[in-house]
N, C-alpha and C positions, 0 to 999 in steps of 0.2 A: 705681323704672320707670323701664325700660329706653327707651334713644331710639326705638325705634320705637314701643312701645306711646304716649310721648308724641308722638308726630307723626301716630297714629292716632287719638289724640283731639283733636290739633289738626284734625286735617283734621273732624271727625267735626263739633266745634263751628263750623268756621268754614261748613261744607254746613247747616246747621242755621239757624244764625245768618244765611244765605244765602236759603235757601226760607223765614224770618218775613217776613226782607226786601221778597221776589217779592212773597206774599202782603200783608202791611199797605203793605206802598211802593210797589206794583203794576211794581216792576222786573223784568226780562224774566228766564226761566230761561239765557237767552242772556248774559245778564250776570250772572246767579249762578256759570256755570260757568266763565267768562270769569274771573271776578276767583279763583276755588276752583285754576283751573289755573295762574295768575302766582302764586301765592301758595306754590304746591307746587311751582314750579317755582322760582321764587327761595329757598327755603329749602333744596331742592338744590342750588343754583348756591354758596350762602352755605358748602354741607356740601361741596359740592366744591373750595374757594379756601379751607378753614380751613388747611388741613395750609400751603398757600402762604404765606398770613399768618401762619402761627407761624415758619416759615422766615423768613419777611422783619422779623421781630419780632426773632425773635432775631442775627438779620446785624445790625438794628440797636442792640437792647442791646449785642451785644458791640461794637461801633464803639465808641459811647459809654462805655463799659467799658475800654475800652482808649486812647483817649483820657485821660479823667478821670485812670488807673493813669497814663497818660505826663506829663500834666500836671503830676500830687503827686509822680509821684519824679525828675521832672528827666529830663535827656540820657541820663543813665548807667540813671537805668531803664527808661528806653523803649528805648538798645540793649542792653540786656541783656535783654531780653522776644524779641529778633529770635534766631530759632535758623536758621544756617547749615546748606542743605543739599548745599552741592556734592559734599558725596561720598554723597551717597544719606540717605535715611532713611524713617522711614513719621511719616504723617500719621494719628491715632487720633484726633479731635475734632473738628467745624466750626472751619474756621477760614477767612477772608478773605485775598487775596490779589492782589496789581496786575494784572492782564492787558490787553493790547490797549489801555490804555486807559483801561479798566472796572478792575471788580471780579471776580475766579471765587473760588469757593468748594472746598475739598478736606475734604476726610472727612465732607462730609456725611450720607455713607452707609454710615460704617464706616470702617474701617481703610485708607489708600492709599500706594500706592510712589512716593516722589520719588526717580527713578532719575540720574544723571548723564549725558546726553547728547554724542557727538562726532562729526566726520566722519571718515569710515574713508577709506584711501588711494583711495579709486574716487570721495571728496567725497559718499557718500552721509551720510545722518545717522543712528544708531544708538546705542544702550543701550552704555556705558561699562562695558566688564567689567575689574576690580583682578587679572584673572592677566594682563595685555599685558607686564610685567615677570619672568613666571617662564621657566625652560630649556624649552626641548623635552622633550619625553618619547618614549623609541623603543623599540621593544618589538619584537623579533627573536621570530620561532618557526621555529624546524628543525623540519624534519616528513621523511618519509622518501618520501614523493610524494603528490603528491593526494588520495588515499582518506584517506589517515591525517590530513590538511590538517584534511580534510573532517569527520571524525568528529570531532574535537576542538574545532571550531570554539564547538559552545555551550559549551566546558570554558572556553576561551581568553578568551571573549567575558566570563563572567561575573566571571573572574579580575581584567581588565582594568576593569572596570565598578568591582565591590568597591574594587580599589586609586583610581582615581577617587576614589570615593565616601570614603576614608580622608583622600586629600589635599587635599578640598575642606573638613574635617571638621579639618584640618590634625593629623593623626596620623601 
């Protein structure tokens, strides 16, 4: 039976039970409908919080498992479980990390990239790229006049883009 059918059946049972209570026990219809609304809102809140409850349960389970594995494997096992990301990497499944005096979670919504940061010459913080040590590339284009260069501009741009792509792939 689907979740909607179960909720509808539960609601109708509560409604008929409430109406019987109103007739037999002398409860007011306002009390009956207040109780129905309270029950429905409680179930809706429980449904809305279920994913958060599951996530918290998974985090606690993961933390307990990590502590248990670390204690059973000793210090060497604990150090073996540490994955360094100084050069970057990808987190493909949920994992906890220390963050501003608390805990953070990475990978909870799918793969996430870890990128190394560095301060530039201007002092701004940004993503550090691996191409800093590569030599500069100079491209010379010889053209008879401005019009011939304008006509060849798209072709030159495409050739440069292909060369850059090959360079990035290491070809």
